N, C-alpha and C positions, 0 to 999 in steps of 0.2 A: 195875745191877739195881734194880728198883723196890722201894720199901718196902712191907711187908705192911700192908694197911689194917686199921683197927680193926673189931671185930665189929659195932658199931652201923652203920658205913658199909656193911659187907657186907650186913647185914640190910635196910638201906634200898634198896640196889641190887636185891636179890632181890625185894623187895616191889614196887618200881616196875616191874621187868621183868615180873613175874607179872601184875600188874593191867593193864599195857599189853597183854600178850598176851591177856588175858581179853577186853578191848574189841576187840582185833584179830580174834579168832575169832568173837565175836558178829557183827561187821560182815561178816566173810568168808563165813559160812554163811547169813546172813540172806536173801540172794537165793534160795538154794536152797529155803528154807522158804516164802517168799512168792511164788515164781516163778509159779505158776498163778494165784493171786489177783491179783497185780499186773498180769500181762499181760492177764488178762480185764478188769481194771479200766481199762486204757487202750485197750480195744477190739480186742485181738488175737483173731481167730477161733479157736475151740476146736481146729480141725484144724491150726493153725499154732503152737500154744503150745509143743509139744516142740521143734521146730526153732528157733523164735525164742528159746526159753530157752537152748538150746545156744549160739546165736550170742552172746547177752548174757554167758553164762558165759565164753565164749572171749574176749570183749572185756575182761572183768575180768582174765583170766589173762594176756593179752598185756600189759596194763598192769602186772601184777606182774612179768613178765619184764623189761620195760624199767625199772621202778622198782627191781628188785633190783640191776641194774647201777648205776643212778644213786645209790641210797642206799649201796651197798657202797663205791663210790669215795669218796663224801663221808665215810663212817665212818672210812676210813683216812687221808683228807686233813685233815678238819676235826674229827674226833672222834666217838665213839660217842653222846655226848649231843646233838650237833647233829642227828643223824638222829632220835633219839627225840623231839625237839621238833618238827622239821619234818614228819616223816611223820604224826604223830598229828593235827596241824592239817589236813594235806591230806585224809586219809581221813575225818575227822570232818565237815568242810565238805561233802565230796562226798556223804556218806551223807545229810546233811540235804537236799541238793539232790535226791537220789534220791527223796525223799518228795514232790517237787514236779513230777515229770515227767508229761507227757501224751502223748508220742510215743515210738516205739521208738528213734529216733535219739538222742533226749535221754537215754533210759534207758541206751543203749549208751555214750554219751559219759561219763555220770556213773559207770557201772560201770568204765570204763577209768581215769578219774581216781582213783576209790576204790582200784582195783587198784594203781596207782602208789603211793599213800600207804600201803596195807596192806603193801606189800613191804618196808618198812624196819623194822617193829616188832620182829619176832622175832630177826632176825640181829643187829641192833645190841644188843638186850637181852641175848641169850645171850653175845655177845662180851664185853660189859661184865662179866657175871657170872663167866665163866671166867677173866677177867683179874684180878679182885679176890679170888677165893677161892683157898685152898690147893689144890695140885695133886691131893692124895689125896681131897679132899672136894667138888670142884667139880661132880661128877656129882649130888650131893644138891641143890645149888642149881638146876641146870638141870631136874632132875626136878620140883622145886617150881614153877618157872616154867611148865613145860609142863602140869602137872596143874591148877594154878589157871587157866591160860589156856584149857585145853580146856573147863573148866566154862562158859566164855562161850558155847560151842556149845549147851550144855543150856539156858542162859538165853535165848539167841537163838531156840531152837526153841519155848520156852514163850511168849516175847513175840510172836514172829512168828505162832505158831499161835493165839494168843488175843486178838490185837488187829488193828485195821485195818492193812494193810501200810504205809501212809504213816506212821502213828504209830510203827510198829516201827522204821522208818528214822530218824525224828526222835529216838527214844530212843537209838539207837546213836550218832548224831552227838553228842548231848548228853553221853553218858557219856565220850566221847573228850575233849571240850573240858573237862569237869570234871576229868579226870585230869591235865591240864596243870599244875594248881596243885601237885599232889604231886611233880612232877618238879623243881620249883625247889629248888635246894640240893643235889641229888645230885652226888657227886664224879665226875670223869672218871677213867678207868683210869690207874694209874701207869705201866703198860707203854706205853700210848699216849703219855703225856707224855714218856716216856723216848726216844721216837723223835726228839725235837727235837735230841738230842745225836748222832744217827747220820745220816750222809750216805747215805741209801737212798731209793729210789723208793717212794712210798706210793700205795695205791689204784690200782695199775696192773692193770686187769682182764685185759689181754692177757698180763701177766706170769704168770698162772696157766697159760698154755699154752706158754711159751717153752722150758720143759724138758719132755722126754717123761715123766719120772717124775712131775712135778708135774701135768701135764695128765691123766695116767691116774688119779692120786689124786682129782683134782677131778671128772672125769667119773664115776668109780666111786661117789663119795659121792652124787652126784646121782641116779644110776640106782637105787641102793639104796632111795631114798625114793619112787620112782614108784608102787609098789603102794598106798601110802597114799592118794594123790590119785586113783588109778584107782577105789578103793573109794568115796571120797566123791563124786567127780565123776560116776560112772556108777551104781553100785549104790545109793547113798543118794539122790542128787539125782533120779534117774529111778525111784525106788522105786514111785511109783504106776503107771507104765507097765510096769515089769518085774513087779511084783506081779500086775497084771491079766493079763499074758501067761502067768504061771505058774499062773493060775487061783485066786489067793488072793481070798477073799471074807470080809468086805467089802474093797474095794480099799484098800491101805495109804495113809495120809496121809504126805506128805513131812515135815511138821512132827514127827510121831511117830517116823518113821524116823531123822530127825536127832537127836531127843532120846535115843533108845535108843543110837544109834551114838556120840554124844559123851559120854553117860554111860559107855559102855564105854571110850572113848578116855581119859577121865580116870583110870580104873582102870589101863588099859594103860600110860599114860605114867608113872604113879607106879611101876608094877611093873617096867617096862623100866629105869627109872633105878636102882631098888633092885637089880635083878638085875645090872646092869653094875657096881655097886659091890661086890656080893657076889662076883661072879665075877672082879672086878678086870680086866674085859675089855669093851671096847665091841663088838668083833667077835663074840664068842660070844653076847652079849645080842642083837645084831641077828640072828644066825643062828637063835636060838630063836624070835624073834618072826616071822621070815619063814616058818618051819615052821608056826607057829600060824596065820598068815594063809592059808597053803595049805589047812589043815584048815577054817578058817572059811568059805572060798569054797565048799568042798564042801557044808558045812552050808547056806549061803545058797541054793544052787541045788537042793538035794535036800529037806532037812527044812523049809526055809523056805516051800515051796509047800503045806505041809499045812494051814495055817490062818493067819489074820492074827496071832494071838498068837505062833505059832512063827516067822512072818516077822520080827516085831519082835524076838523073842529072838535070831534069827540076826543081825539088825543090831547088837544089843548085843554079841554074841560077836565079830562082825567088828570092831567098834570097839575091843574089848580087844586083838585080835590086831594091828591096825595102830597100836597105841599105842606104837610105838617111835620116834615123832617126837622125843621128848626126847633119846634116845641118838643118833639120826641127826643132829640139829642140833649136839649137843655134839661129836660126832665130826667134823663139818664144820669147826667152829671150831678144833678141836685139830690138824687136819691141816697147818696152815700158820702161818708166822711172823707177828709182830705187824704188819708193814707190809702184809700181804695178808689178814690174818685177818678183818677187817670185810668186805672184798670177798667173800671165800669164804663166810663164814657168812651173809651177807645174800643173795647171789645163789643159792647152792645150794638153799635151801628154796623160793625163788621159781621157779627153773628146774624144780624138781619140781612145783610148783603149775602152772607154765606148760606142763608136759608134758601137762596135761589137754587142751590143744588138739589135739596129734596123736593122743592116746588117744581122744578123743571123735570125731575125724574118722575114725579107723580103725574105731571102733565103727559109725559111720553107714554106712561103706562095706560093712561085713559084715552089716548088718541084712537086706538083701534076700536074700542067699544063705543066711544062717544063722538069720534070725529075731531078734527082740529078745533073747531069753534066750541063744541060741547065740552071738550076736555078743559079748554081755557076757562069757560064759564064756571064749571064745577070746582076747579081748583081755586078760582077767585072767591067763590061763595064760602069755601072752607076757610080760607085765609081771613076773610072778614069776620066770620063767626068767632074764630079764635081770638082775634084782636079785640072785639067787643067784650068778650069774657075776661081777657087779661086786663082791660082798662079798669075793671071793678076792683082789681087788687093793687093798683098803684096808689101811693101816698100823694097828697097834694103838697107841692113844694114851692109854690109862689112865695117869694120874700123870705124863704127859709134861711136861717143863719147857717152858713156852710163851714164856719171855722170850728170844726170838731173832728174827732177821729173815731174810727170803728174799732171797738175792743175785740 
């Protein structure tokens, strides 16, 4: 059994994970904020900006899919800290390079590399937090990480909306490199160090699927999170196009939609984390927020079309409702043993983010028969239905003892 860490060590781990996620989210949503300005800046014709933007978003998400597996395996083989250092260097340099692109292929390549780097931050950070905190209180730690991290989306919206797009990328890369200094001296998880005394396979991604019950748990936890990135990837990223199609005037700005959404997300992430602690249940907290997401979608497509102000308000309410990311990632990390925990906690959120690719492809296929708004609503309904079904297959993990291994 690992020794309980001191409170100062725990506080440092939570601080480093929270600030790392802050920079992660800043860089993750920045493309959505500067999408139109950056593509116009490198000469993409106005009638091709939407489809080119979706292509670049998908390049980033494919990078996150592959990066999730890469960093997850490294987290369980080499340690949580190894990922926290390597991933932040990767995405910081890639985002600085993003500010130097002049061609679409260069942009796509750098969004892919940035996606690979961004994939490691949250899973490794949350895994480290849940392994160093006491079982009854670790939900508080992950709620703090998610809430502080989501504020990076608000800052990214303000910086991206108020500065030249190249400058915004340079700022994001610089923040990441500056954060490296703070990570020096952070202690590795005692549970991970304890694996040295156990003869067990570490970081075996396919091991998540070798047993039926384990595979169902893993797939279920991934599917529960899909509505979050459906909302961000379609409803917020494409808010100018969707707002115009709903007759909103003046047409909404993506930067403002992101700011409202991520402001709501910060509230929602704190609220979902507190609710899971109050209810002493991850599953019931997730259920409450999935219901809230359903209601928020109705508001977005009905009340949101009344005016620009109401549209932005609906983006804020939507952000609150999809703010169960903290509980989702905590649950993902708690579902599995120490030798697979880093792999599961790192790949699950990135598979959710990567699900943006099939979700946006489905959206594009439905645009012709249903229109921009109808396609978005249909895809949202399908994502929510799958999430509710997946929730029934998750184990309750509140206060679960995590010091064990998967055979």
